N, C-alpha and C positions, 0 to 999 in steps of 0.2 A: 468730550460729551459723548465719545463712544470708546468702545473695548477693544481689546486686540481682536484680531478676526484670524481665521483659519489661513493659515500661509499658502495653502494650495490653491485658493479661491482667491486672496487679494493680491500675491505676486504674479509675476509674469511666469506662466505655469510651463514647465519643460515639457515637451512633447515625448510620448511613448517615443523608444528607440524601433525605426522600422529596418527590415531587411535590408540589405544589400544587395543589391541585382547584381547578376552576374557580369562581367567585363568582356566584351565580345572580342574574339581574339581574330586577327588575319590570318588569312593563311601565309603560311610560309615564315611566322613569327615563330618564336622558342614558346611552350607553355607558359613559361616562369615571367614573361614580361607582357602587361594589358598592353591594347594598342592605344598609340599616340595620334590616331586622325582625329581632327577636329570638330569632325559631325559625330565622333564618341565621345569624346570631353563636352559637347553639348549635351547630348542624350545624358551623359552621366550626371551633370549639373541640374539636368531641367528633373531628373528622377530623384535626386537629393534632397530638393526645396519641398517644404512641406506646407501645406495650408494652414494658417492659424487655427486654433483651438477657439471656439466661443464658448465662453464662460457665461452662462444663464443664470439669472436669477428672476423668478416670476416670469413675466414675459418681456423682460428686459435681458439684452446683452451688454453683460458688463465689460466696459475698457478700462481707460488709465486712472491712475488714483490721482482723484484732485486736491484731495488733504488729509489730515490725518487728525484724531482727536482724543478726547479721554476715553470712549469705549471703542474705538477700531478706525475704520476708515473710510472715506468717502470717494466712490468711484464713480465714473462719469458712465452712465447707462441709456441706452436706445433703445427702440423698440421698431422689428422691421414690418408688424402687422399694419403701418397706416394709421393706428389711433394715436391719439394725443395723449400725454405729451411724447414728441418723437425723441426729444435730449431728457434727461433726469440727472438730478444728483442722488445718488443713493447711499445712505448712511446705512452700513452692514454693520451690526450689534451679532456679535457672537453669545448664543444663548448660555452657553456652559461657564462663561466670564462673569455671569450676573446672578447672585444667589436670587433664589425664591425669598421675595419678604424683604430684601435689603434696601439700604437707601439706594442703592444704584439703580436697582428699578425701580423705585419711586420715581426717581430723577426723569428716567427714560420715558417715562408716563405722563408725568408730568408735562414733559417736553412737547409731547404729541398730544396730548390734550389740548396745551396751549397753542399750537401750530394748526389745530381744527378751529380754533376760534378766528383766527387772524385772515384777515384778505385785504391787504394793502398793496400799492404800487412799488413799495419801498421795502416789502419783506418778501423774503422767499415763499412761495405759496407750498402747502403740504398735499401731493397729489393724492398718493395712498401709504397704507402700512401693509407691508406684505410681512409673511411668517412661515416658516418652515420648522423642523426640529431642529436646525443647526442655527440658524438667523433669524434677526428681525431685521426687516431691510424698512426704511423711513424715507420715500420717494418724494424730493423734493423740486420745485421747479429749479431749471439747473441757469443758474447767473452767471454768463460766461463771461464777465469783466474779469474775474481774477480776484487778487487779493488786493484791497487798498493798500494796504503796508508796503507789498511788493513792486506797485506802482508807485508808490514815494519813494523808495530805496533807488528805482531804477532810473527815474526823475529827477533825485536829489530835492525837488521840493514842487508843491502843486502852484499853477498860476490863481492869481486872488478869484477870478471869475470862475474856475474849477474849483476851489475850497470852498465858496458860497454855496455852489451848487452843491454840494457831495454835504456840507453841513446841514443845507435847508432839508435834504433826504433823509439824513439820519435823525435830524430833529422831528420830521414830521412821523419817522417810521417809531420813534420812541415815544411820542405824545399819543399817537394810535393804541401802542401797546398799554401805555398808561391807561386811555380812555377804555381799554378792557379789560381792567385790573390785570393785566399779565405782568408777571416779573420778568424782571431786565434781566435778569443771571446770564441767558447766552449771547449777549452782546457780544 
């Protein structure tokens, strides 16, 4: 569903090097050896720690990668301004990987238009679509449960009651999509 994304935005970005502070010398020690007192070691280690850099897309701060798809990565995003949603899944699609007028571009806009029409408890909700000169960001409701496939692998099987509940939710969502004449290609 998405293209590859810019590695600096998508990967854990390395922080720029910061200048090392001078290590204080105790009187009486030679100039070539740094002080080894515990207070100096603590101040050195606290100075070398760096605050994580916030990567933003629109009003959202981007976090860890939730998954990858055909057109790029899905990142966890959250807002600090107190507006809803506080957490969201953001599909980041790199514009330069999608030629104008191509089938890929049509597929992305079909997905966006289909999501705009859907409002069902078992289908993630489209919150908004953000764009800048490098990316298209599809902001979706964050479903914290993870991948069903991963859950099954971890637990080896589903109990019958759980399988029935999940299957009913799946059928309900697919039926709703059919009633809205939506294609079910993105299941």
